[in-house]
N, C-alpha and C positions, 0 to 999 in steps of 0.2 A: 340861130339854131333853136333849141327848145329849152323851156324851163318848166319846173314843177311837174315833171314827168318821171315817176319813179322807175320806169322801165328803161330809162336812159342811164347807162352805166359805163363801166370801164371799156367795154368792147366798142361802144359808140364813140367815145372820145379817141380811142386808139385808131379806129377806122377813119375818123374825121382828120386826125393828124397825118395819117398816111396818104389819104386820098384827096384832101382838099388843102393843098399848100397855100392857096391864095385867100384863105379866110381872113377877114378883117374884123369881124364881130362874132363873138360866141357867147351864148348865155346858157350855162349849165347850172344855174341856181336851182336849189331844191331837187337835185337829181342825186343819183348814187355814184357819180364818177369818183375816182380815187386820185390822189396826187400823182401817183405813178402813171396812171393812164393820161393825165393832163400833160405829162412831160412830152408825149408825142406831139401834141399841138404846139407846145411852147418851143420845141426844138425845130419843128418842120414848117410852121406857119410864120414865116419871117415878116409878113405884112400885117400881122395881128395888132390891132389898135385897142380893142375893147374885149375884156374877158370878165364875165360876171360869174361869181361862184358863191353867192349868198346861200345860207341855210343848209350847207352840206355838213353832215355830222361825221365825227370820227376822223378828222383830218390832222389833229395835233401830232399823232405818233408818226405820221408819214411826211410831215413838212420838211424835216431836216434832210431826209433822204432825197427828196425831190429837189431841194435847193442845191445839194451837192451834185446831183445829176445835171442840173441846168447850168452850173458853173462851167461845165465843159462846152457849153453852147458857143 
């Protein structure tokens, strides 16, 4: 996918997770995706092998919620 594009955000991640279940590699580094929006990809893209999320700010407060959501996977 894309990286270092600030216009890529939660809606992009949610759409990818809902529309592209066969994704194997995703790079959302330096974008504005949120942990909650990434949950769509993690739950729906069963073939995902590589997920890059470097340089995303403000994730600490959402990480616990996302891990709890994913434990249902």
